[in-house]
C-alpha positions, 0 to 999 in steps of 0.5 A: 743273771740269766737263768738260761746260762746256768747248768741244768742242775742249777736250773732245777734247784735255783729257779725258785730262788731267782723267781722269788727275788724277781717278784720282790723287785719292783724297779726297772732301770734304763742305763743307756749303753754303759756310760753314765747317762747323766740325765738333765731333765725329764718330760712325761708324754702320757698321750704318746705313752713315752718318757723323754729324757734329756741327757749328755749328748743324747735324747731318749724316748722310753716306754712308760710301761717298761723304761728298759724296753723299746727305747729310741734315742737321738744322738746330738753331740757337739762337733770336734771343732766346738769341743776344741773351741770350748777347751780353748776357753779354759773349760774342762773336757767333760763340760764341753758336751751338749747337755740337754737342759730344756725339754718341753712339749711344743705341740702335739707333734714336736718337742722343744729341746735345748742343750748347752752345746759346749758353752754355745747353747743350741735349740731344735724341734724333735718330731714325736708320734704314736708310731714311735717316731722320734727324730731331730728336725735338723732344719730347726736347729738354731742358737739357744742363747736366752733359752738354755744356760751355757754351763751344764751345772747352771740351774734353770727352770722352764715351762711352755704354754701356748707356744711361749717358753717361760724360763729362768736362767743365766743368759751369759757365759760368765753367769752374771745375768740371771733373768726370768724370760719369755720367748716366742717367734715375735718377742723376747720379754725379760726382767731388767738387767743389773737390777738387784731389786728384781733378782739378786744372785738367783738360783732357779728351782721351778715354774708353772702357769697357773690360771687365776680364773676362767679369763685366759688373759689373766693367767699368771706364770709363777717362778720359784727361786732363791736369792742372796741379799744383804741382811738388815745390818748390811753385813752378811748376805742371807738366803731367801726363798721367793715366789715370783709372778708375771702375767702370761700376756705381759707385752712390756711398756710402750715408752719405758720397760720396753721388752721388760716385764710390766707385771713382775712381783715377788714375795718370800716363801717362809718355811720355819719351826717356832722355837722358844722365846718366839725365835723361829728356826728357818729353812731358807734354801729351797732345794726343789718344788713340786706343783701338785695339780688337781681337778681345780686347775686354779688351785694346785698345792705347792710342795717345797723341799727346804734346807737350812743355811746354818753352818751349825744346824743342818736339817730339811723340811717340807712345807705346803702352800695353798694358792689362796695364800700366795694370791693373798700375798700378791694382793696385799701391801707392797714393801718399801725400804729407803736403803738396802740396809734398812728394814722393809716396811709396808708401802702406805702412800697412794698406789696407781691404777690399774694396780701394779702387777695386774694383767690387761684382762676383762677381769680387771675392768677391760680398760686396757687391751695390752700392757703397752697401754698402761700409764707410765706411772704404773710402770714406774711404780712396779719397777721400783716396788717389785717386792710384796710386804707379806710373806707366804706362810705354809699350811698349818703354819709349820712343815709337814715333814722334818729331818734334823738328825745330824749326819743324815743323808741329803734330801734333793728332790720331791714328787707328790701323789694324792691318794684316796684311801678309805678314811680320806685323801692323803699326800704321799711324798717321794723324796730323793736323796743324794745316795740314790734312795727314795723316801716314801712318806705320808703326813697326817694332820690332827685337827684336835691336837693341831699336830702333824704326824709323818710316817716313813713307809719305805726307803726305796733303793731304786738303783739296786738291780700300775703306778709309776715313779720315774727317777733319774740319776747319773747311773740311769733312769729308773721306773718304780711302782708306787706301791708293793702291798705284799711287802707288808705281809699276809696278816691283817694287822701287818697291813693295817699297821703299815698305814700305806694309803695305797694298800688295804686288807681285803680279807685274804691279802694285803692288796691295792686299795681302790676307791668305791667304783674304781675296782670291780673285783669282789672282796668281802670287806676292805680294812684300812686305817691310815690316820690311826693305824689301829689294827686291834680295832680293825681286825682282831684275830689270834695269830699263830707265829711262824716257827723256824729252826736255826743251827749255830756253831759254837764261837761263831756268829749267828743271825736270827733274822726277823724284819718287821713289816712296818718301819714304825714298829719296835722290835723286842726279843724274848728267850723262852725256856720252859715256862720262863720268858725273859727279854733279850738285852744287847751287850758286846756279844749280842747285838740287835740289828735291823735284820734281826738278833746277831750273836757275834760269838754264840755259846752253848748256853744260848740255845733255846726258843727265841720269840720276835715281837713287834710293838706299834700303837699298843698292838703286840704282834708275835712275828716268829719263834726261832728254835736255836740249836748250838753245835759244838765246834768239833762236830762240824765238818768243814768240807764243802759238802757239809754246807748241806743238811743238817747245818741248814734246815734243808733245800726244800725250805723257802726260808733258809736261803733268804737268810743267806741272801740277806747276808751276801746281798740280793744283787750278787747273783754270781755268789748265789750260783757258786753257793748253789753249785756247792750245796746241791750239785755233787762233783760227779753230777757236775761232770756228767752235766758238763759232758751231756749238755753242750751249748749250741747257740744258747737257750731262748731267754724266758719272758720278763716279769709278769704284766702289771694290772692294766689299770691306768694310774698317775705318773711322776718324775723325780731327779736325784 
C-alpha cells in the first residue's frame, strides 16, 4: 500500500509500521499484467544477469537483482485460426494457447524456445544480450514437433549441450509415443518406437549432461523418469523410478538401429525405508530431481524428491545419490528375464565387445571412431538388454528427509544449495509445496549412530505480498533471499539454536556467516554449531527476559503473543504469583497456539505474570514476561476513541501493534490504515487535514527496499 497515498497524519504515525513490515519482507514478486502468469519453465543466465521465464503466450526476461523491476517480454501467442483449429479437435480453449515448455541457452547470443502452439508445437530463437536485448527472431520460427510436447500438461525434460538438444517427451498428439531424443541441424536420434523394454508409459522428470572423465567423446546424458510396468505376477502395473543413460556422441548404427540410440541403458533408482521382517517401504514415484553441481563437474550429487504410490500410506522422501554408485550400476551385470511376468535375473552369458552401452572414445580403446562402426552383435545385444540388474541405492541407504504425516501438504519440487559453515558443509534443501510454501530444511548425518537428522529451518510463504531462490507458480515468479538471519533474534542462544548454516553469532548480532577469506568485516568471533545446536557450550550468558504489559477485558478473548525463533523449540508457559510458579495447562478455555497463549474467555482470576520459555537441546530460554491486567467489562468504553490508551500500552510502543497485525494479517494494509485512523487521528484533525492538503498530481513514491549486500551468491530455480 503506497505510503504517499495516506493522509499526512497517517504518514507521521504509521510510517514506522510500514517500514518495519517492509524490512521483514524478503520476497519480490513478478506477476505480469494481472492475469495468471502460468510459468512452464525457467532458465538462469548469470552471464547476462537475467532470469528467463517461459509462460502462457509470453516469454519474460527478469532482472536477477529484483525480478519485479526492469523486465522485458515477448508476446508469442497463437493466431485466431490456430485456436479455432485446436477447438475443432475437441480441445478446451485454455489449452489452445502457446505454452513455452522448452527454454535453453543455445549460444552466447540466443536462446532456443519451444511452445505447444495450440497443439501444433513451434520453436524459435530469441536474441539476448547485456544491453537488455530480448527479441524473437521471427525468421527462425519452425515446427517444434519432436522438440516440444503438444499438450501443455504433458511432462517433458530437456538439456542442451554443444548445440544439441536432448529431450524426453511425448512426440505425438495422442501421447502414445514417449521418447528420449537428440536433435541438431543434421540428425535426429531417439529411442525405439513401441518398444516397452526401453520405455513403458514414461513420465519425464529431469536430465543432465555429466562427463565421466576428461575425454569429451565419453560424455553421457542422464535422464530421470518413471515408468509403469507389470509386476512379477503379471497382474498389476507398478511404478518404478529410472535413471537412463546415452552417449552424447551416439550416432546410432549403420545397418540396424539407424537414427536410434546404440547406447541406451537404464536402471532403477531406489528410495526406501527399512521396515520390520525385512520389508521396505518404497517411495516409487519421482516428483522432482535436482542435480547439485560442484567444482568436480564429473561428480555432482543427485537429489530426488519421491512420493509413495500406495492408496493407503501417503508420504514423501528425499534421497541423495552419488555418481560413483550410478556408474557402478551401469558397469555391473545386465538384467535378463524370459518373459515380462518373470523376475529379473543377472545375465550370465558372454557379453560382446565393445561393452554394450559404451561410447566410441579414446578412453574405451579408440578402436571405433563412431557408433556406426560397432558390430551388429553389440547393437543387437543393447537393444534386447537395455536394463541393468543392480539398482542404485541412496547415500546412507536411507532417505535424508521423510514426511509421513497423514493429511500434510504435497511436496512438488526441490532445489538444493551447498553451504559452508564453521563446522563443515551442509546441504540446504528448498522444497516447494502444492500450497505455495517453500520448506527450508537441512539434513545432518551422524556417523557414530548412523542416523540422519532433519531440521526444518523455515516455512517460507513466498507469495505473501544476496542469495536468491526463484520460485514459479500460477500467480507469478517470486525472488526470495535464501537467508534472513535477524529472524532468529538478538541473542547468541537464539542464533545458535536456529542451526541455520547461513547464519552465525558475531558477538553483536545474528548475521550472515561467511567462510574464512570471504568476508572482510572485522568481528571479534563467530559462534555457530549447526551439527549439535549446543547454545550452552557456545555462549553462556545471563539473559534478562523482555517484559510486556497486556490488558484483557473480562469474558473476552486475549492473546499473549510469544513466538519461538526456532521451529524445533518447545514452548512452555508459567504463571507466577509471588514466589509461586506453576505451569499453564491447556483446557477448553485456554489454548496454546503457535502464536502464543490464547484465552478464549479471560477471567479476573487470570491476572498475573506469565513467563514464556522455550526448551531445545536441554537449553531453557526465557523469551519474555507478560503482565496481564484484566479489566472489568463495565469499565471499558466501547467508543472508537477508547481504542487508544489505556486499553493498549501506547502509540510509542513497538510491540503492541505487532500483536494487532499478527491477528489481522500483515498483508491487509487497508485494515491497518483504518485502524491507524481510528487510534491516532481525531475527527477534528482529519477534517483539518482534508481541507489543508489537496493532492495535485500525487507525491513522488519513496525508494524501494535497501540494496542488498553486493556479495555475489549462487542462485537456484524452483517451480511449484
